[in-house]
N, C-alpha and C positions, 0 to 999 in steps of 0.2 A: 892351446899348444903351437907353437911354433912347426909347421910342416917338416923342418930340418931336424928338429929335435926329437920329433916323433919317428922319424926315418933313423935317426941315431938311435933311439930306444929298441926298436924292432931290430935293429942290425945288432946290439949288443944281445938281446934274449935269443937272436939266431946263433949268435957265436957261443952262447952258453949252453945252447940246447942240446947237444950231442950227449953232455954228461949226464942230461936230465931224460933224454930220451932210453938212455941205457937204463936207468933206473926205472923209468916207465915200464920197459919190457921185462926187466928184473920182478917188478912187481906183478905183471901179466902172468908170469911163468909161475909164480907164487901166491895164487889167489887164496884170502881168506875169508870166511863168511861171517855174518855180523856177530859182533863181540868175540870174534877169535881173533882180531887182528893183530896178535903179537908180533910177529915178524916185521910186518907193515911198520907198526908204531915203533918200534926198537930203531929200525931204518931211520924214520922221522925225527924220533927225538936224537940221534945220533950225530945227524946232518945238523939239525937246528943248534945244538948245544955247541959243535963244532965251529960256527959261524956268529956266536956269542949271543943267540937268545937265551933268555931265561927259559927252563924247559918245566912244565908242568904235567903230569903223568897220572891216569887213573881215571879222570872224569868220564863217566860212562863206560867204565872198567877198561878199555883200551884206547880211550881218546886221548890226545895230546894236544897241547896249548904252549905256542912259542910266543914269547913277549919280548919285544926290542923298543926301547926308548932312545930318542934323540932328541937333542935339543932341550927346551924349557915349554914347549907347548904343551898345553892343558887338555886337548882332544885326544879321543881314542878311537881308533878303528878296528874293526873285526873282520876277517875274512876267512870263509869256512870251506873245507875242502873235505868229501866224504871218501871214506878208504876202502869199505867192504864189497866184497864180490857177490855172487849169485850161485845157487845150487841150479847149474846148466853144464851138461858136456860138452866142452868145446869140441868144434868139426873146422875149425880154422886151417890147420895143417902147416901153422907158422912155424918158424924156428923156436920162438919164443912161447908158443902155446902151453896151456896149463899143464903142470907136470902131476895135478891132483885130479885122479877120478871126481867127477861130478861136481866140480868147483869152477868157475869162471869168470873174468871180468869183462861181464858180457854188457856193462853199462857205462864203462870208461871212467870209474873211479880209480882207476890206475893212471888215466891220465890227468886227471882233476889235483891228485895228489903229487903228480911230476910238474903239474904247473906252478903250485902255490909254492913246492920247493924251490923251483927256477926262481921265481919272483922271492923269495925269502932271501937266497944266497945275493941276488944283485941288491937287495934294500939293505942289506947289512952291509955288505963291502963297498957299495958304491953309490947309493942314492942318499939325496939332501931332505930331510923332512925333519919338522919339530913336534912331536908329540909322541903317542903310546900307539904302538901295533900289536894287535892280538891276532896270532894265526892258528885259526881251530881246525884240527883235523879230526874229523868226527868218525866213529864206528857206525855201522849198522842203520844207515840210512834205509836199506832194502826192508820195507814191512816191520821193523823192529822197533822204529822212533829211537836212535840213538840220540838224534839231537833235544827230544824231551826228556831223555835221562842225562844228559849233561846239564840242560838248565834246571832240572829238578835238584842235581848236585851241588848247584852254585856257580855254574858258569859265568852269568853276568855280575854275580855278587864279587867272585875272585878277578874277574876279569871284566872290569866294567867297559863297556861300548858305547860311544854315542851313535855308533851306527854298524851294522852288521850286513854284509855283502856275501854273495855265492854264484857260482856259474854253473852250469852243465853242457856238455859238448850236443850238438844237434845234428843228425844225419839228415842229409837232403837240405840243409843250409850251407852253400858255398863256404869253403875255408876263407877265412877273409872278412867275413861277414858275422854280425851279431844280429839279434833280436831282442828287443826289449819294450814292455808295454807297463803303465801302471794299472792298478787295479788288481781284480782277482786274474791268477795267470795258472794256477793248476790247482786240480779239483781236490775236495777233499775225499777222503777213502775211509769207508765203514764195512763191517763185514757182520751178517747172519749165519749162525748155525742153529737149524731148524731140525729138530727130532720129533717126528710123528710116531707115534705109538698105536697098534691096532692090535690084532690076533692071528696068529699065522694059523694055516689051515692048508691041505692037500689040495693042489692047483687044480685037480678034478672036483673038487666039492669047494668052491670059493665061498658059497654062501654058510659056510660053517667059521668063516673068519670076518676080519674088518681089515679090509686091504688098503694100506698105506700108498701103495704104488698109484693107485688112480688119483688120489688126494694131492701126491706130489707131483703128477703131470699136470692137474689142474692149477696147482701154484704154479708152477714154472711158466706156463702159459699166461694165466692172467695176472701176475706181477706185471707184465709189461704195459696192462691197461693202466696201471698208476702214473706212470711215464706220459703216455699217449693220451691219457682222457682228464687227468687229474693236476698236471703240472703245465704252468703257462709255457706256451711253443716257445717265446723268446727266452725262457730259461732253458738250463742243462739238467739233466740228470740221466745216470746209467745204471741201470740194474742187470747183474748178470749172475743168472744160477750157473756158477762154474763147476758144481759136484753134486751127483744123486749116488747115494749108497745104500743098497738094500740087496738083501738075499744074494744068494751062492746056486740056486738050483733051478731048472726050467720048471719044476711041476711042484713048487712050493710057493704060497702066498706068505711074503715076510713079514715078521712080527713089528717090523719096524724100517723107519727109511730116514735118510737124514740128507739134507739138503745144504750147501755152502753157497752163501749168496753175497755178492761183491756189489757196492752201493756207491756210484762218485756223483757229486754235486758241485756248482760253483757258488751258491748262496746258501748261508746258514739259514734262513729260513724254509727254505727247500729240502735243506737236509734234514730238518725236524720234522718236516710233512711226510717226507719219503719215509723215515724212520715208522710215524705214528703210524702211516697206514700198510705198511708192512705187515706191522704186528697185529692191527685189525682184520686185514685180509687174511692172514695165516690163521688166524684163531677162527674167523667165520667159515673157511673152507674146511677145516677140521673138525669143527662141529656139525657141518652139513654131511661129513662121512662118518661120524662116529667115531674120531679119534681122538686121543690125546694129544697136544700140541706144544714142545717147549720151545721157546725162541730166546736164544742167548746172541744180544745183539752188541756189538764192541764198535765204539766210535774210536777210529785210529786216526789219521792224519787231518788236521783241519785243512781250509783252503788257504793255499799259499796266495797273499796279497801283496802286491809291491807298493809300497809307500810313496806317494807322488814326489815328494821333493827328492827322495834318494834315489827314484827312477830317473829324475832328471839329472841328477849328479853322475849317476853311470852312464846314461845315454851320452852325456856331454863327454865323459872321458873316453868312451869308445869312439865316439864323433873323430875326436881330435886324433885320435890314435889310426882309425882306420879310413876314415872320411865320411861325410854325412851319408853319401850313396850307399855306404856298406853296412848302415845302422839301419834297420828294419823294424816294422811292428808285425809281429804275429798274434794270431787269435789265441785265446786261450787252449788247453788242451785238459783232457780227461784222467791224465795220469796225474800222480800223485807224489809228492817231495816232502820229507820232514823237516825240510829247512823252515817250513810252513811255523813250525814252534817257535823259533830263534825271531821270526819276523811277527809273532804275537808277541814278545816281550822288549823287543828292539827296533825302531825305525830301520828301514834297509831296504834292499831289492835284490833282484835273483835275475840272471842274464843269460841267453843261449847264445854258446859259441859254434860257428858253423863247422862241421865235421866232416863236409864234402858231400857230393852228389854224385849220382851215378855209380861208375866202377871205383871212382877216387873217394866216394863216402861210405861205400861199402852198405851192408843193409842197417835196418835199425835196431834201437837197443835191445837187450832181453832177447836176443837170437845168438846160436850157438857159431854164427858164422862173422858176428858182429868183431869190429878191432877199432881202437879209438886212433885218429889220424894224426900221426906225430908233427904234420905240418902245422897243426892247431897250436902246438904245445907253446911255441915261443910267443904268439898272438894273446893267449891266454895269459900268459905270464906278463907281457908289456903291459896287458891292461891292469892287471893288479898293482904293479908298479907305478903306473901313472896314477891311478886312483889314489892310492897312498901319499904319493908326493901332491899332489892336487889338493888331498883333501886336510894334511897335516902340515899347515904352515904357521 
């Protein structure tokens, strides 16, 4: 892209941005949790229809897909934005802070939705491309797998996409910069619920019972040896015991204990090995303490893997927009993202959009003080416009 063209595109997006910053802040004030995004999807559908998109609703419950065709091109492109909020009590004190107790846009999905809407308007009214554009507004990215549900309900059958793309804001990365790398980018996410059953007793006479607490403590400490001693040090794995629930009294040996364990890896073989060893380790520990153990192991999000060709396509689009020096590589992170399901079905890539540093960038996501940086909105929108115009020719 000619530098003057990229400058003009950014200028156009900044001129449009006040309308979409207002939308973003309205969404922020009215957060909706996974599969509850009815108000949000109503807003999205109404705007898309007004701009001439064919609008399909209902995939994933509250999902919205807007389709726009121009010219005679045969290629099709999918761009995804997530819409859901988190069960967090907001503490920002902003004028547009959440009006709903215990619900907050603490991950910037309000920004992602507004970015794609801004791009959608420009693409409908001003952009020149030849092909089919599918804008995918997805529910329930946070822990509930809305992407998988949309795929299972026929997303790519109803809306064939040659490629699919998404972005996420990134606190700590300056506004105006983007980060993208090929290969594994975000970790798989699995969880195990472990129930240990023993025999209750008076706390003064523990020999009359079978104490699940000792076993729970042993499991909590011993699980870390799987990572430190059984996984290649050049591979990545994280095992987190996030909850132990057992008993209510000072002087009672509880009958049972429950542990909730989160597992993240960046390699499918490591993922399988960790699951196997967690199961074996817990069974052996329970037997040594004369307990019964039940393990419910759920494989949640897969590893998010950027496809090499599409990563380079998106990297080039970003470089032409903001300059080569402003597009960087960052190492993989152990957080998870259900766009991974879409990338298992279609080639594509995922890019990080700078949300600012220091006071400008605020705190990290999933924090009650987080807020999306509105200065990033026109940059993200310009990226999607340029990607569509350069890919659909």
